[in-house]
Every structure is written in C-alpha cells, then in structure tokens.
N, C-alpha and C positions, 0 to 999 in steps of 0.2 A: 229943742223946746224953745220957742218963741220967748223972749222976756226973760229968760232964765239966764242968770250968770252961770250956773254951771249944771252939771248934769244931775240927776238922780242916782247915785250909785250904792252899789251893795258891796261894793269893795273900794278899797282905799287906792286911789291912783294918784302919783306925783303929777300935780296939775301945773306948776308953775311953766312948764317948757312947752306947753301944747296951745298951738294957736287954734282960734274956732272951735272951743271945747265946749261953748254954749249949746252947740248944734247937737252934741251926741248924748245919748242916754245909754248906761251902763249898767251893767247887773254881773254878779258872779255867784256860781254856785248856790248854796243854801242861805248864802249870808244874809242879815237883814237889810233893811233898804235907810241907809244912812249917808250923808254927805260927808265926803273929806275933810280935814283940816285943811286948809290952805297952805301950802308949803311944805306939809309931812313929806317924807324922804326917807327910804329904809334902804340901808345898806345891805346886801345880803349877808355879809361876815358879820354883822351886829346883830344882837339881840336886844329887844326893846319891850317897854310894858305897853301892853295894849291900852289904846287910848279911850277905847270904848268902855270896857269892863273894868280897866284899871286894877286887874288881878293877874291876869294870865301874862307870860311872857312868848313873844313870837318865834317861830321857827321855821327853816325852810320846807317849803312845800310845792306842789303844783296844783294849780286851779284851772276852772273854766270861766271864760270871760265871754258874754256877750255884749255887743255894742248893737244900737239901732238908731236910724236916722232913714228919714223920709221913706218909709216903707221897706227898706234894707235891715236884714239881720246878718249880722257875721257873728260866728262862736268861734272863739280861740280855745282849743284844749291843751290842756297840760302847760300852762303859762307860769315861770317861776314866780314865786310870791312868799312872801312871809304870813305865816298864819298863826292867830292866837292860840295858843295851847289851851285856854280856858272857854273861849266863846267862840272861838272859829273865824273871828272877823279877818278878812283876807286884805293886804296890803301889795302895791305891785311899784316897783322902783321907777324913776323918772325915765331912764334908758329904754324899758321894756314899754312903758305907756306911752312914750313917743313913736316907737316902732309899732304898737297896733293900732294905733290913730292913724298913723302914715298908711298903714296896710287898708285901712277902713276906708279912708277917704280915697286912694287909687281904686277899690273894689266898688265904692259908688259911682265915681267915675266911669268906671266901665259898664255900668248897668246892672251891675250883680244886684238880685233881690234877696236871695238866702245862699248862705255859704258855711259850712264847718271845717274849719283848718285844724292842724296840728301845729303848735306854736313850734317854731324853729328859730333858735339863736343865731345872730349875724355872724 
C-alpha cells in the first residue's frame, strides 16, 4: 500500500522484525480488519489478555494467513497462532511472521501470482 506505514491486518503480526512491511497487505481467517499494535509479541507458551476485546485470553490455535502484493496472492494454511477465546482475534509471533514474509518475498520474486501453501515449521 503506497504511503502506508503498515499493512491493513486482520491478524496481529509481530512487526518490528520485518523490513519492507509497508508493501504487504495481510488478512487472516474471519478476523476483523484491525492494525496490530507495534511491538506486540506473543510467546506461544504464555497466555495473554486480548488487546482488542480486553475480555478473552489467548490460546494456541492454527489459522490461515493471506498476503497480497502487486497482484500476487499467497495463502498459508495451518499457521500456529494465539487466538482469543472471546472474540477470535488472531496473533502471530515474530519468528513465524518473519518466515511468512520472507517466503512471500521469494514467491513474488519468482513470479508467483496465486499460491496456497501448508505452513511448515523450520
């Protein structure tokens, strides 16, 4: 998104570790369209209060993440995340976020236009 400092998100990605993030738009599952708080990080073994609804606690889950840029659409299925038990808001940690965006950059460079992938941990 030209001129935007961050993508429109339907999930919370750990954003501090990712260069050129302003070029990516991200969406996940049926989550709302909210921007993540900068610096928000989730550790899988820790439970936290949801920053959106302020009532639910997060729990481990698997989500689908869709990234779009320059006409390319890339979908990752079964991505590990923390999911709010009350509102369903989704949070992806820094390491996974970095891996997803690196894969997306490589796909864009190789000319991929549409791709659906099963997430694989490194």
